[in-house]
C-alpha positions in Angstrom: 17.3 2.3 -24.2 14.8 0.4 -22.3 17.4 -0.3 -19.9 17.6 3.2 -19.5 14.2 4.0 -18.9 13.4 5.6 -15.3 10.7 3.2 -13.3 7.1 5.8 -12.8 6.1 6.0 -9.6 3.1 3.6 -8.6 0.1 4.6 -6.3 -1.1 2.1 -3.8 -4.8 1.7 -4.5 -6.1 -0.3 -2.1 -8.0 0.7 1.0 -6.5 2.7 3.2 -7.0 2.4 7.0 -9.1 5.3 8.3 -8.2 6.5 11.5 -10.7 8.0 13.6 -11.7 11.9 13.0 -9.6 12.7 16.4 -6.4 11.8 14.2 -6.0 15.0 12.6 -3.4 16.0 15.0 -1.4 13.2 13.5 -2.1 13.1 9.9 -2.8 17.2 8.9 -1.1 18.9 11.5 -2.9 22.4 10.7 -1.2 22.1 7.2 -2.5 19.1 5.0 -0.1 16.6 6.4 3.6 15.5 5.3 4.7 12.7 3.6 2.9 10.2 1.8 -0.3 9.8 4.2 -0.8 13.8 3.2 -0.7 13.1 -0.2 -2.6 10.1 -0.3 -5.1 11.6 2.3 -5.5 15.0 0.7 -9.6 15.7 1.1 -9.7 13.3 4.3 -7.2 15.5 6.0 -9.0 18.8 5.4 -12.4 17.5 6.4 -11.2 16.2 9.6 -9.8 19.5 10.2 -12.7 21.3 9.4 -14.7 19.0 11.6 -12.4 19.6 14.5 -12.8 23.0 14.2 -16.4 23.1 14.3 -16.7 20.9 17.4 -14.3 23.1 19.0 -16.7 25.8 18.3 -20.0 24.1 19.3 -18.1 22.9 22.7 -16.8 26.2 23.4 -20.4 27.7 23.3 -22.0 24.6 25.2 -19.2 24.4 28.0 -19.9 28.1 28.1 -23.3 28.1 29.1 -22.8 25.0 31.4 -19.8 27.0 33.1 -22.1 29.8 33.8 -24.8 27.5 34.9 -22.5 25.7 37.5 -21.4 28.9 39.2 -25.0 30.2 39.3 -26.7 26.5 40.5 -26.8 25.8 44.7 -24.3 22.9 45.3 -23.1 21.1 48.3 -20.4 23.3 49.7 -17.0 22.0 50.1 -14.4 19.9 47.9 -17.4 18.1 45.9 -18.0 21.4 44.1 -14.8 22.8 43.3 -13.5 19.0 42.3 -16.4 18.3 39.8 -16.0 21.8 38.5 -12.0 20.9 37.8 -13.0 17.4 36.8 -15.3 18.8 33.6 -14.0 22.1 32.7 -10.6 21.6 32.5 -10.4 18.6 30.0 -12.6 20.4 28.2 -11.1 23.5 27.8 -7.9 21.1 26.7 -9.8 19.6 24.1 -11.2 22.6 22.8 -7.6 24.0 22.5 -6.3 20.6 20.9 -9.1 20.9 18.2 -8.4 24.5 17.4 -4.7 24.0 17.1 -4.5 20.5 15.8 -2.3 19.0 18.1 -2.7 16.2 20.7 -6.5 16.1 19.3 -7.3 12.5 20.1 -5.7 12.2 23.4 -7.4 15.3 24.8 -10.5 14.3 23.2 -10.5 10.9 25.2 -9.8 12.7 28.6 -12.8 15.1 28.2 -14.8 12.1 27.2 -13.9 10.0 30.2 -14.0 12.9 32.2 -17.6 13.9 31.7 -18.6 10.3 32.2 -17.2 10.4 35.5 -18.8 14.2 36.3 -22.0 12.4 35.3 -21.2 9.6 37.7 -20.4 11.4 40.9 -22.8 14.6 40.3 -25.3 13.5 42.4 -22.8 13.5 45.5 -21.9 17.2 44.4 -25.9 18.1 44.8 -26.5 16.1 47.6 -28.5 18.1 50.3 -28.5 21.2 47.7 -31.9 22.8 47.0 -32.3 21.9 43.2 -35.1 22.1 41.2 -36.0 19.1 39.2 -37.8 20.8 36.6 -35.0 22.6 35.5 -32.2 21.2 33.5 -28.9 21.4 35.6 -25.7 22.4 34.1 -24.4 18.5 33.2 -27.2 18.8 30.4 -25.4 20.9 28.3 -22.4 18.7 28.1 -24.4 15.3 27.2 -23.4 16.0 23.6 -20.1 17.5 24.3 -19.1 13.9 25.3 -20.5 12.6 22.3 -18.7 14.9 20.5 -15.4 14.1 22.4 -16.1 10.4 21.9 -16.3 11.0 17.9 -12.6 12.8 18.0 -11.3 10.1 20.1 -12.7 6.9 19.4 -13.7 4.0 17.1 -17.2 3.7 15.7 -18.0 1.2 18.1 -17.2 3.4 21.1 -18.7 6.4 19.8 -21.8 4.4 19.5 -21.4 3.1 23.2 -21.0 7.1 24.6 -23.9 7.8 22.7 -26.0 5.8 24.4 -24.3 5.5 28.0 -24.3 9.2 28.8 -27.8 9.9 28.2 -28.6 6.6 30.2 -26.4 7.5 33.0 -27.8 11.0 33.1 -31.5 10.0 33.3 -30.6 7.8 36.0 -28.3 10.4 38.4 -31.8 12.8 37.6 -34.5 10.2 38.7 -32.6 10.0 41.7 -33.4 13.8 42.8 -37.4 13.4 42.3 -38.1 10.8 44.8 -39.2 12.9 47.3 -41.6 14.8 45.3 -45.5 14.2 45.2 -46.5 11.4 43.2 -48.2 13.4 39.9 -45.2 15.8 39.9 -42.9 12.7 40.5 -44.5 11.4 37.0 -44.5 14.2 35.0 -40.8 15.2 35.9 -39.9 11.5 35.4 -41.4 12.2 31.9 -39.5 15.1 31.5 -36.0 13.4 32.2 -36.8 10.5 29.8 -37.7 12.9 27.4 -34.4 14.8 27.9 -32.0 11.6 27.5 -33.8 10.7 24.5 -33.2 13.9 22.7 -29.7 13.7 23.8 -29.6 10.4 22.3 -31.0 11.4 19.1 -28.9 14.6 18.6 -25.5 12.5 19.6 -27.1 9.8 16.9 -26.8 13.0 14.7 -23.5 14.0 15.4 -22.0 10.5 14.9 -23.9 10.0 11.5 -22.5 13.3 10.3 -19.1 12.5 11.1 -19.3 9.1 9.7 -21.0 10.4 6.4 -18.2 13.3 6.0 -15.2 11.1 6.6 -16.6 8.5 4.4 -17.2 11.0 1.3 -13.8 12.3 1.7 -12.1 9.0 1.8 -14.2 8.1 -1.3 -12.7 11.4 -3.0 -9.2 10.3 -1.7 -9.7 6.6 -3.1 -10.9 8.1 -6.3 -8.1 10.4 -6.7 -5.4 7.7 -5.8 -6.8 5.3 -8.6 -7.1 8.2 -11.6 -3.3 8.8 -10.5 -2.4 4.9 -10.7 -4.7 5.1 -14.1 -2.6 8.0 -15.4 0.6 6.8 -14.1 0.1 2.9 -15.9 -0.8 4.6 -19.2 1.9 7.0 -19.1 4.4 4.2 -18.3 2.8 2.0 -21.1 3.2 4.9 -23.6 6.4 5.4 -22.2 7.3 1.8 -22.8 5.9 1.7 -26.6 7.6 4.6 -27.4 11.1 3.2 -26.3 10.2 0.1 -28.3 9.6 1.7 -31.6 12.8 3.5 -30.7 14.5 0.2 -29.9 13.2 -1.3 -33.1 14.5 1.7 -35.5 18.1 1.4 -33.6 17.8 -2.4 -34.0 17.1 -2.0 -37.8 19.9 0.7 -38.4 22.5 -1.5 -36.2 21.3 -4.7 -38.6 21.8 -2.7 -41.8 24.9 -1.2 -40.5 26.5 -4.8 -39.5 25.2 -6.3 -43.4 26.9 -3.3 -45.1 30.1 -3.6 -43.1 30.4 -7.5 -43.8 29.6 -6.6 -47.5 32.4 -4.5 -47.8 34.8 -6.3 -45.7 38.0 -6.7 -47.2 40.7 -6.9 -44.8 40.5 -9.4 -41.5 40.2 -5.8 -39.2 37.4 -4.8 -41.2 36.1 -8.8 -40.8 36.7 -8.6 -37.0 34.7 -5.2 -37.2 31.5 -6.5 -39.0 31.4 -9.6 -36.5 31.5 -7.1 -33.5 28.5 -5.4 -35.0 26.6 -8.2 -35.8 27.1 -9.7 -32.5 25.8 -6.7 -30.8 23.2 -6.4 -33.2 21.8 -10.1 -32.2 22.2 -9.2 -28.9 19.8 -6.3 -28.8 17.1 -8.1 -31.0 17.6 -11.3 -28.7 16.7 -9.1 -25.9 14.3 -6.9 -27.6 11.3 -8.5 -26.0 12.3 -8.4 -22.3 11.3 -5.3 -20.4 14.7 -5.3 -18.3 16.7 -4.8 -22.1 20.5 -5.8 -21.9 21.6 -4.1 -18.6 25.0 -3.8 -17.3 27.7 -5.5 -18.7 29.3 -5.7 -15.1 30.5 -9.1 -14.2 28.4 -11.2 -12.0 29.0 -15.0 -10.3 28.4 -18.4 -12.0 25.8 -18.8 -9.4 23.4 -15.9 -10.9 23.1 -18.2 -13.6 21.5 -20.9 -11.8 19.4 -18.7 -9.6 18.5 -16.9 -12.8 17.0 -20.2 -14.3 15.4 -21.3 -11.3 13.5 -18.1 -10.7 12.0 -18.2 -14.4 11.1 -21.5 -14.0 9.0 -20.4 -10.7 7.1 -18.0 -13.1 6.6 -20.9 -15.4 5.0 -22.3 -12.5 8.0 -25.2 -12.2 9.5 -25.9 -8.5 13.0 -26.6 -10.2 16.0 -27.1 -8.9 19.1 -26.6 -11.1 22.1 -29.4 -10.4 25.1 -27.2 -10.3 28.7 -28.1 -10.1 30.7 -24.9 -10.3 34.4 -24.5 -9.9 35.2 -21.7 -7.2 38.3 -21.1 -9.5 36.3 -20.2 -12.4 35.6 -16.5 -11.6 32.6 -14.3 -12.9 31.0 -14.0 -16.1 30.3 -11.3 -18.1 26.6 -9.5 -17.5 25.8 -9.9 -21.2 26.9 -13.4 -21.1 25.1 -14.1 -17.9 21.9 -13.0 -19.2 22.1 -14.8 -22.5 22.7 -17.7 -21.2 19.9 -17.3 -18.5 17.1 -16.4 -21.3 18.2 -19.4 -23.7 17.7 -22.1 -21.0 14.5 -20.6 -20.1 13.2 -20.8 -23.7 14.6 -24.5 -23.4 12.7 -25.2 -20.2 9.3 -23.6 -21.6 10.2 -25.9 -24.9 10.1 -28.8 -22.4 7.1 -27.9 -20.7 4.8 -26.7 -23.8 6.1 -30.0 -26.0 6.8 -32.5 -23.3 4.8 -31.4 -20.4 8.0 -31.1 -18.2 8.5 -35.1 -18.1 12.0 -35.7 -16.9 12.7 -32.0 -16.6 16.2 -31.9 -15.7 18.6 -28.8 -15.8 22.2 -28.6 -14.6 24.8 -25.8 -14.9 28.5 -26.8 -14.9 31.1 -24.2 -14.7 35.2 -24.7 -14.6 37.9 -22.2 -15.4 37.6 -22.9 -19.1 33.6 -23.4 -19.8 30.5 -22.5 -18.5 28.1 -25.5 -19.7 24.3 -25.4 -19.1 22.1 -28.7 -19.9 18.4 -29.0 -20.4 17.1 -32.4 -20.6 13.5 -33.8 -20.8 12.0 -37.0 -21.5 9.3 -36.4 -24.1 8.7 -37.7 -27.4 11.0 -35.7 -29.5 11.0 -33.7 -32.7 12.2 -33.6 -36.0 14.0 -30.5 -36.3 13.8 -30.4 -40.3 10.1 -30.4 -39.9 9.9 -27.2 -37.7 8.5 -24.2 -39.4 10.9 -21.5 -40.7 8.7 -18.9 -38.4 9.1 -20.6 -35.6 12.0 -18.9 -33.9 11.9 -20.5 -30.5 14.9 -22.7 -30.9 16.6 -20.8 -33.7 15.8 -17.3 -32.2 15.8 -17.1 -28.5 18.3 -20.0 -28.3 20.6 -20.6 -31.3 21.0 -17.2 -32.0 21.1 -15.9 -28.7 23.9 -17.8 -27.8 25.6 -16.9 -31.0 25.3 -13.3 -30.1 27.2 -13.7 -26.8 30.0 -15.7 -28.4 28.4 -19.0 -26.9 27.4 -22.5 -28.9 23.8 -24.1 -28.8 23.1 -27.8 -29.6 19.8 -29.8 -29.8 19.9 -33.2 -29.4 16.2 -34.9 -30.0 15.0 -38.5 -30.3 12.0 -40.9 -29.0 13.5 -40.7 -25.6 13.7 -37.1 -25.3 15.2 -34.0 -26.0 18.4 -32.2 -24.4 19.7 -28.8 -25.5 23.5 -27.8 -24.5 24.4 -24.4 -23.9 28.4 -24.0 -23.8 30.1 -20.4 -23.6 34.1 -20.8 -23.6 36.0 -18.4 -21.4 38.4 -15.8 -22.8 42.1 -17.3 -22.7 
């Protein structure tokens, strides 16, 4: 039955938020991630992991070159030399380790990016008074694109661009302070060389950012296409399951109706007649609810107030802001779920008829419940209609209201005229 059909999983197809590449420690964890993020960002997490390993390898090579050159380059003695080496290479080593293991990638990369800017800013103080050759790139030159790679792993695109421009510009500024004492011709030549070094670092930084953005965008596109495909498959599978079960329900309805008719024809005793009536009522209930996706559902008793909320919710689906007038006796007790659903569906059909044929003019819905009876009244101020003129193939009142209430053991009465139409639904509690 449709009521027992398990719901298929729904896959979100909206664009997911895309964190920077440095988030691989949170979403990939070295094993493709876990939970919903790992499933929905399968390709992205693996691309980010590969990028992290490549960046770790490149930074390790450049960092080794810079460290060897730093040890062999003459610098001012004292704390400046030691402090600068510590600030430059300890965060770099921590970032390489984080990239290799996939843990704390974003934090370590952010620390490294910031520390390298600090190193560039204070590098002239560490080399003050030392004999340096401006024609030879210092060891900090090897770390320019390391700083950009760290920014790619740590920040959003805007800050990546800021780092790509800031680091070469800062390098050029601090290098130009070292050539003031040179002859004019040599000064001009070295100035051009330093500017070219900075421009080269800027171009390479742009390439690093573009590659990261392109790889990440491609991965996100693949993941989105996968999500869309899974969602389409789930929708198709759900539609197929619904259609298959509708066919099964139709066959069951056919058998139930035939069985009820045969039992009624052969009934010869009061007990057999009561059994035939019960079979017919069950068949009519299922037939009346066959067009509802929710099916019959449970027959567990529900509060009478659920009828009021059910009618208001159905009216909201029709675009109406309807407030049902309710007079509910607290001593009345609950109502069987099957009966409550039948009353709500019948009242919904009555409201839909008032909207369609009377434009919802003067639409009033009231619910009254006492220990003996539950009554629902739907009235409108339309032009009314002639019941005898309704074609036999129009089942809005006959099938969805009268038959549905009869199947639940209730009654439906229609009063119509020039002043409007009133449909009253009654169900008597068992005594």
